[in-house]
A tleap script that builds the chain and sets N, CA, C and O, in Angstrom:
source leaprc.protein.ff14SB
mol = sequence {
  NASP THR SER GLY TYR GLY ALA TYR THR SER
  GLY GLY TYR MET HIE GLN VAL LYS GLN LYS
  GLN THR VAL SER PHE LEU PRO LEU ALA GLN
  ALA LEU PRO ALA PRO ASP PHE LEU VAL SER
  ASP PHE ALA LYS PHE GLU ARG PRO MET GLN
  LEU HIE LEU GLY PHE GLN ALA LEU ASP ALA
  TYR ARG ALA ALA HIE GLY GLN LEU PRO PRO
  PRO SER ASP ALA ALA ALA ALA ALA GLU VAL
  LEU THR ARG ALA ARG GLU CLEU
}
set mol.1.N position { 131.297 47.851 166.693 }
set mol.1.CA position { 130.209 47.641 167.632 }
set mol.1.C position { 130.785 47.098 168.938 }
set mol.1.O position { 131.371 46.015 168.943 }
set mol.2.N position { 130.634 47.807 170.015 }
set mol.2.CA position { 131.189 47.406 171.315 }
set mol.2.C position { 130.126 46.875 172.267 }
set mol.2.O position { 130.398 46.727 173.458 }
set mol.3.N position { 128.926 46.585 171.778 }
set mol.3.CA position { 127.852 46.136 172.661 }
set mol.3.C position { 128.134 44.768 173.271 }
set mol.3.O position { 127.551 44.435 174.303 }
set mol.4.N position { 128.997 43.977 172.674 }
set mol.4.CA position { 129.311 42.651 173.193 }
set mol.4.C position { 130.357 42.658 174.294 }
set mol.4.O position { 130.608 41.620 174.906 }
set mol.5.N position { 130.984 43.822 174.566 }
set mol.5.CA position { 132.003 43.907 175.601 }
set mol.5.C position { 131.371 44.217 176.947 }
set mol.5.O position { 130.234 44.685 177.019 }
set mol.6.N position { 132.115 43.952 178.011 }
set mol.6.CA position { 131.639 44.254 179.360 }
set mol.6.C position { 131.667 45.749 179.633 }
set mol.6.O position { 132.071 46.539 178.779 }
set mol.7.N position { 131.234 46.131 180.828 }
set mol.7.CA position { 131.195 47.541 181.226 }
set mol.7.C position { 132.613 48.066 181.410 }
set mol.7.O position { 133.497 47.343 181.869 }
set mol.8.N position { 132.823 49.319 181.051 }
set mol.8.CA position { 134.118 49.965 181.215 }
set mol.8.C position { 134.366 50.218 182.690 }
set mol.8.O position { 133.516 50.774 183.386 }
set mol.9.N position { 135.539 49.805 183.164 }
set mol.9.CA position { 135.878 50.074 184.566 }
set mol.9.C position { 136.870 51.224 184.649 }
set mol.9.O position { 136.534 52.270 185.206 }
set mol.10.N position { 138.042 51.076 184.133 }
set mol.10.CA position { 139.018 52.166 184.028 }
set mol.10.C position { 140.323 51.600 183.504 }
set mol.10.O position { 140.548 50.390 183.529 }
set mol.11.N position { 141.176 52.489 183.032 }
set mol.11.CA position { 142.509 52.110 182.580 }
set mol.11.C position { 142.482 51.189 181.387 }
set mol.11.O position { 141.578 51.245 180.554 }
set mol.12.N position { 143.483 50.345 181.319 }
set mol.12.CA position { 143.569 49.401 180.221 }
set mol.12.C position { 144.702 49.759 179.277 }
set mol.12.O position { 145.182 50.892 179.266 }
set mol.13.N position { 145.107 48.819 178.517 }
set mol.13.CA position { 146.192 49.023 177.559 }
set mol.13.C position { 145.691 48.700 176.169 }
set mol.13.O position { 144.815 47.856 175.980 }
set mol.14.N position { 146.259 49.383 175.212 }
set mol.14.CA position { 145.921 49.147 173.827 }
set mol.14.C position { 147.203 49.231 173.020 }
set mol.14.O position { 148.065 50.056 173.323 }
set mol.15.N position { 147.345 48.429 172.039 }
set mol.15.CA position { 148.482 48.541 171.145 }
set mol.15.C position { 148.027 48.261 169.725 }
set mol.15.O position { 147.087 47.505 169.480 }
set mol.16.N position { 148.728 48.897 168.799 }
set mol.16.CA position { 148.395 48.752 167.390 }
set mol.16.C position { 149.278 47.671 166.788 }
set mol.16.O position { 150.495 47.674 166.974 }
set mol.17.N position { 148.670 46.768 166.082 }
set mol.17.CA position { 149.419 45.716 165.405 }
set mol.17.C position { 149.519 46.095 163.938 }
set mol.17.O position { 148.509 46.176 163.238 }
set mol.18.N position { 150.724 46.322 163.482 }
set mol.18.CA position { 150.922 46.702 162.085 }
set mol.18.C position { 151.014 45.448 161.226 }
set mol.18.O position { 151.688 44.479 161.577 }
set mol.19.N position { 150.336 45.489 160.121 }
set mol.19.CA position { 150.335 44.364 159.197 }
set mol.19.C position { 151.560 44.434 158.306 }
set mol.19.O position { 152.061 45.519 158.008 }
set mol.20.N position { 152.036 43.282 157.884 }
set mol.20.CA position { 153.170 43.232 156.976 }
set mol.20.C position { 152.778 43.808 155.631 }
set mol.20.O position { 151.658 43.615 155.158 }
set mol.21.N position { 153.710 44.514 155.025 }
set mol.21.CA position { 153.468 45.085 153.708 }
set mol.21.C position { 154.750 44.954 152.899 }
set mol.21.O position { 155.818 45.373 153.345 }
set mol.22.N position { 154.645 44.382 151.735 }
set mol.22.CA position { 155.804 44.215 150.869 }
set mol.22.C position { 155.972 45.459 150.012 }
set mol.22.O position { 155.031 45.903 149.354 }
set mol.23.N position { 157.174 46.018 150.025 }
set mol.23.CA position { 157.484 47.214 149.262 }
set mol.23.C position { 158.636 46.879 148.331 }
set mol.23.O position { 159.632 46.291 148.753 }
set mol.24.N position { 158.503 47.249 147.082 }
set mol.24.CA position { 159.585 46.975 146.131 }
set mol.24.C position { 160.140 48.292 145.604 }
set mol.24.O position { 159.418 49.278 145.462 }
set mol.25.N position { 161.419 48.285 145.321 }
set mol.25.CA position { 162.118 49.469 144.831 }
set mol.25.C position { 162.893 49.115 143.572 }
set mol.25.O position { 163.223 47.954 143.330 }
set mol.26.N position { 163.177 50.137 142.778 }
set mol.26.CA position { 164.036 49.951 141.618 }
set mol.26.C position { 165.474 49.759 142.087 }
set mol.26.O position { 165.831 50.223 143.170 }
set mol.27.N position { 166.299 49.092 141.302 }
set mol.27.CA position { 167.725 49.046 141.633 }
set mol.27.C position { 168.306 50.465 141.620 }
set mol.27.O position { 167.820 51.333 140.895 }
set mol.28.N position { 169.330 50.686 142.411 }
set mol.28.CA position { 169.917 52.017 142.547 }
set mol.28.C position { 170.374 52.577 141.209 }
set mol.28.O position { 170.203 53.768 140.950 }
set mol.29.N position { 170.951 51.741 140.358 }
set mol.29.CA position { 171.434 52.207 139.058 }
set mol.29.C position { 170.297 52.753 138.189 }
set mol.29.O position { 170.518 53.661 137.388 }
set mol.30.N position { 169.098 52.216 138.337 }
set mol.30.CA position { 167.953 52.709 137.571 }
set mol.30.C position { 167.286 53.898 138.264 }
set mol.30.O position { 166.747 54.779 137.594 }
set mol.31.N position { 167.317 53.929 139.575 }
set mol.31.CA position { 166.627 54.977 140.321 }
set mol.31.C position { 167.392 56.299 140.337 }
set mol.31.O position { 166.765 57.356 140.412 }
set mol.32.N position { 168.723 56.278 140.270 }
set mol.32.CA position { 169.485 57.528 140.316 }
set mol.32.C position { 169.192 58.457 139.146 }
set mol.32.O position { 168.935 59.639 139.370 }
set mol.33.N position { 169.221 57.970 137.899 }
set mol.33.CA position { 168.952 58.913 136.807 }
set mol.33.C position { 167.482 59.312 136.675 }
set mol.33.O position { 167.190 60.386 136.150 }
set mol.34.N position { 166.560 58.482 137.134 }
set mol.34.CA position { 165.127 58.783 137.001 }
set mol.34.C position { 164.407 58.463 138.309 }
set mol.34.O position { 163.676 57.475 138.386 }
set mol.35.N position { 164.606 59.291 139.336 }
set mol.35.CA position { 163.997 58.992 140.632 }
set mol.35.C position { 162.490 59.231 140.623 }
set mol.35.O position { 161.974 60.027 139.839 }
set mol.36.N position { 161.809 58.535 141.501 }
set mol.36.CA position { 160.377 58.700 141.699 }
set mol.36.C position { 160.192 59.233 143.113 }
set mol.36.O position { 160.439 58.517 144.083 }
set mol.37.N position { 159.761 60.483 143.238 }
set mol.37.CA position { 159.693 61.138 144.531 }
set mol.37.C position { 158.307 61.035 145.135 }
set mol.37.O position { 157.299 61.060 144.428 }
set mol.38.N position { 158.274 60.918 146.442 }
set mol.38.CA position { 157.038 60.991 147.200 }
set mol.38.C position { 156.967 62.390 147.799 }
set mol.38.O position { 157.753 62.730 148.683 }
set mol.39.N position { 156.039 63.191 147.326 }
set mol.39.CA position { 155.923 64.572 147.785 }
set mol.39.C position { 155.077 64.596 149.052 }
set mol.39.O position { 153.906 64.217 149.039 }
set mol.40.N position { 155.682 65.042 150.139 }
set mol.40.CA position { 154.964 65.093 151.410 }
set mol.40.C position { 154.627 66.523 151.811 }
set mol.40.O position { 153.748 66.739 152.646 }
set mol.41.N position { 155.309 67.495 151.232 }
set mol.41.CA position { 155.051 68.897 151.554 }
set mol.41.C position { 154.819 69.637 150.242 }
set mol.41.O position { 155.769 69.934 149.518 }
set mol.42.N position { 153.575 69.932 149.939 }
set mol.42.CA position { 153.259 70.547 148.656 }
set mol.42.C position { 153.665 72.017 148.600 }
set mol.42.O position { 153.640 72.611 147.522 }
set mol.43.N position { 154.036 72.616 149.718 }
set mol.43.CA position { 154.560 73.976 149.711 }
set mol.43.C position { 155.996 73.999 149.199 }
set mol.43.O position { 156.476 75.020 148.706 }
set mol.44.N position { 156.676 72.856 149.322 }
set mol.44.CA position { 158.067 72.735 148.855 }
set mol.44.C position { 158.121 71.610 147.826 }
set mol.44.O position { 158.819 70.612 148.005 }
set mol.45.N position { 157.375 71.794 146.757 }
set mol.45.CA position { 157.186 70.743 145.766 }
set mol.45.C position { 158.501 70.307 145.099 }
set mol.45.O position { 158.686 69.121 144.825 }
set mol.46.N position { 159.408 71.249 144.836 }
set mol.46.CA position { 160.650 70.918 144.128 }
set mol.46.C position { 161.791 70.518 145.067 }
set mol.46.O position { 162.882 70.198 144.597 }
set mol.47.N position { 161.567 70.530 146.349 }
set mol.47.CA position { 162.618 70.238 147.336 }
set mol.47.C position { 163.241 68.850 147.165 }
set mol.47.O position { 164.467 68.752 147.206 }
set mol.48.N position { 162.472 67.769 146.976 }
set mol.48.CA position { 163.106 66.459 146.827 }
set mol.48.C position { 164.085 66.394 145.649 }
set mol.48.O position { 165.144 65.775 145.760 }
set mol.49.N position { 163.738 67.026 144.525 }
set mol.49.CA position { 164.647 67.015 143.376 }
set mol.49.C position { 165.904 67.829 143.657 }
set mol.49.O position { 166.997 67.443 143.243 }
set mol.50.N position { 165.762 68.953 144.358 }
set mol.50.CA position { 166.927 69.756 144.732 }
set mol.50.C position { 167.866 68.959 145.631 }
set mol.50.O position { 169.082 68.980 145.439 }
set mol.51.N position { 167.308 68.264 146.602 }
set mol.51.CA position { 168.129 67.443 147.494 }
set mol.51.C position { 168.811 66.310 146.714 }
set mol.51.O position { 169.981 66.004 146.945 }
set mol.52.N position { 168.072 65.700 145.797 }
set mol.52.CA position { 168.631 64.615 144.987 }
set mol.52.C position { 169.830 65.116 144.176 }
set mol.52.O position { 170.883 64.478 144.158 }
set mol.53.N position { 169.666 66.256 143.510 }
set mol.53.CA position { 170.771 66.819 142.724 }
set mol.53.C position { 171.928 67.252 143.620 }
set mol.53.O position { 173.092 67.071 143.263 }
set mol.54.N position { 171.614 67.819 144.774 }
set mol.54.CA position { 172.672 68.244 145.696 }
set mol.54.C position { 173.521 67.080 146.186 }
set mol.54.O position { 174.747 67.176 146.238 }
set mol.55.N position { 172.866 65.977 146.546 }
set mol.55.CA position { 173.629 64.814 147.013 }
set mol.55.C position { 174.402 64.156 145.878 }
set mol.55.O position { 175.491 63.625 146.098 }
set mol.56.N position { 173.851 64.185 144.664 }
set mol.56.CA position { 174.612 63.659 143.527 }
set mol.56.C position { 175.843 64.520 143.253 }
set mol.56.O position { 176.909 63.996 142.930 }
set mol.57.N position { 175.699 65.844 143.380 }
set mol.57.CA position { 176.835 66.744 143.181 }
set mol.57.C position { 177.892 66.521 144.263 }
set mol.57.O position { 179.087 66.517 143.968 }
set mol.58.N position { 177.462 66.336 145.509 }
set mol.58.CA position { 178.432 66.045 146.580 }
set mol.58.C position { 179.155 64.728 146.329 }
set mol.58.O position { 180.358 64.620 146.566 }
set mol.59.N position { 178.421 63.728 145.850 }
set mol.59.CA position { 179.043 62.446 145.555 }
set mol.59.C position { 180.046 62.573 144.413 }
set mol.59.O position { 181.109 61.955 144.451 }
set mol.60.N position { 179.715 63.370 143.397 }
set mol.60.CA position { 180.647 63.584 142.280 }
set mol.60.C position { 181.906 64.310 142.765 }
set mol.60.O position { 183.012 63.989 142.331 }
set mol.61.N position { 181.742 65.282 143.658 }
set mol.61.CA position { 182.900 65.980 144.227 }
set mol.61.C position { 183.783 65.007 145.010 }
set mol.61.O position { 185.007 65.018 144.884 }
set mol.62.N position { 183.133 64.161 145.822 }
set mol.62.CA position { 183.894 63.189 146.616 }
set mol.62.C position { 184.620 62.188 145.717 }
set mol.62.O position { 185.745 61.787 146.017 }
set mol.63.N position { 183.989 61.787 144.626 }
set mol.63.CA position { 184.633 60.853 143.702 }
set mol.63.C position { 185.842 61.496 143.024 }
set mol.63.O position { 186.834 60.817 142.760 }
set mol.64.N position { 185.771 62.791 142.741 }
set mol.64.CA position { 186.874 63.483 142.076 }
set mol.64.C position { 188.013 63.824 143.029 }
set mol.64.O position { 189.179 63.796 142.634 }
set mol.65.N position { 187.693 64.143 144.271 }
set mol.65.CA position { 188.714 64.626 145.213 }
set mol.65.C position { 189.029 63.655 146.341 }
set mol.65.O position { 189.973 63.885 147.098 }
set mol.66.N position { 188.274 62.593 146.472 }
set mol.66.CA position { 188.539 61.616 147.518 }
set mol.66.C position { 188.026 62.011 148.887 }
set mol.66.O position { 188.243 61.278 149.852 }
set mol.67.N position { 187.358 63.135 149.003 }
set mol.67.CA position { 186.802 63.591 150.272 }
set mol.67.C position { 185.676 64.575 149.986 }
set mol.67.O position { 185.558 65.102 148.880 }
set mol.68.N position { 184.854 64.813 150.996 }
set mol.68.CA position { 183.806 65.814 150.864 }
set mol.68.C position { 184.416 67.212 150.933 }
set mol.68.O position { 185.519 67.369 151.458 }
set mol.69.N position { 183.735 68.219 150.423 }
set mol.69.CA position { 184.300 69.572 150.484 }
set mol.69.C position { 184.465 70.052 151.922 }
set mol.69.O position { 183.599 69.813 152.763 }
set mol.70.N position { 185.570 70.723 152.202 }
set mol.70.CA position { 185.775 71.231 153.563 }
set mol.70.C position { 184.769 72.343 153.901 }
set mol.70.O position { 184.298 73.047 153.008 }
set mol.71.N position { 184.446 72.495 155.181 }
set mol.71.CA position { 183.522 73.563 155.577 }
set mol.71.C position { 184.106 74.944 155.280 }
set mol.71.O position { 185.315 75.145 155.394 }
set mol.72.N position { 183.274 75.867 154.909 }
set mol.72.CA position { 183.650 77.272 154.664 }
set mol.72.C position { 184.659 77.434 153.536 }
set mol.72.O position { 185.400 78.417 153.516 }
set mol.73.N position { 184.707 76.502 152.606 }
set mol.73.CA position { 185.595 76.613 151.453 }
set mol.73.C position { 184.756 77.071 150.260 }
set mol.73.O position { 184.021 76.280 149.668 }
set mol.74.N position { 184.872 78.353 149.914 }
set mol.74.CA position { 184.047 78.938 148.858 }
set mol.74.C position { 184.339 78.302 147.498 }
set mol.74.O position { 183.427 78.115 146.693 }
set mol.75.N position { 185.592 77.973 147.242 }
set mol.75.CA position { 185.944 77.366 145.951 }
set mol.75.C position { 185.322 75.982 145.815 }
set mol.75.O position { 184.809 75.632 144.752 }
set mol.76.N position { 185.366 75.198 146.879 }
set mol.76.CA position { 184.770 73.862 146.847 }
set mol.76.C position { 183.254 73.961 146.706 }
set mol.76.O position { 182.647 73.171 145.983 }
set mol.77.N position { 182.636 74.928 147.395 }
set mol.77.CA position { 181.190 75.113 147.286 }
set mol.77.C position { 180.799 75.504 145.866 }
set mol.77.O position { 179.781 75.043 145.349 }
set mol.78.N position { 181.603 76.349 145.242 }
set mol.78.CA position { 181.327 76.746 143.864 }
set mol.78.C position { 181.456 75.557 142.923 }
set mol.78.O position { 180.684 75.435 141.972 }
set mol.79.N position { 182.425 74.679 143.176 }
set mol.79.CA position { 182.584 73.487 142.346 }
set mol.79.C position { 181.396 72.535 142.506 }
set mol.79.O position { 180.915 71.970 141.524 }
set mol.80.N position { 180.930 72.361 143.729 }
set mol.80.CA position { 179.757 71.501 143.963 }
set mol.80.C position { 178.537 72.094 143.258 }
set mol.80.O position { 177.754 71.358 142.658 }
set mol.81.N position { 178.370 73.400 143.323 }
set mol.81.CA position { 177.255 74.064 142.656 }
set mol.81.C position { 177.350 73.898 141.139 }
set mol.81.O position { 176.341 73.669 140.473 }
set mol.82.N position { 178.554 74.012 140.598 }
set mol.82.CA position { 178.751 73.793 139.166 }
set mol.82.C position { 178.402 72.370 138.773 }
set mol.82.O position { 177.762 72.145 137.746 }
set mol.83.N position { 178.820 71.407 139.586 }
set mol.83.CA position { 178.501 69.999 139.308 }
set mol.83.C position { 176.989 69.761 139.360 }
set mol.83.O position { 176.448 68.997 138.561 }
set mol.84.N position { 176.313 70.419 140.301 }
set mol.84.CA position { 174.856 70.271 140.416 }
set mol.84.C position { 174.160 70.841 139.181 }
set mol.84.O position { 173.188 70.266 138.692 }
set mol.85.N position { 174.649 71.950 138.688 }
set mol.85.CA position { 174.042 72.557 137.488 }
set mol.85.C position { 174.294 71.706 136.243 }
set mol.85.O position { 173.487 71.718 135.314 }
set mol.86.N position { 175.397 70.976 136.217 }
set mol.86.CA position { 175.696 70.099 135.074 }
set mol.86.C position { 174.777 68.873 135.044 }
set mol.86.O position { 174.540 68.287 133.987 }
set mol.87.N position { 174.271 68.502 136.202 }
set mol.87.CA position { 173.386 67.344 136.256 }
set mol.87.C position { 172.057 67.723 135.670 }
set mol.87.O position { 171.149 66.894 135.612 }
savepdb mol mol.pdb
quit
């Protein structure tokens, strides 16, 4: 109800004040094997799980070889894909 305010003249500034919100997460060791995804695009429903598995496969490759796979290396890409399928 804006009836208690004065007449509008022009211009003015407005800003939104965000309220504090406490958010809790699982420890990483518990969240990696059983992640809880927030689906924001229902057209790509399985995308978050694909990304999760892809990054886990890249991390496994890096742990085994000490570096990420080089660009345009078909053998390294095949190994990452194999690791992703094993997960």
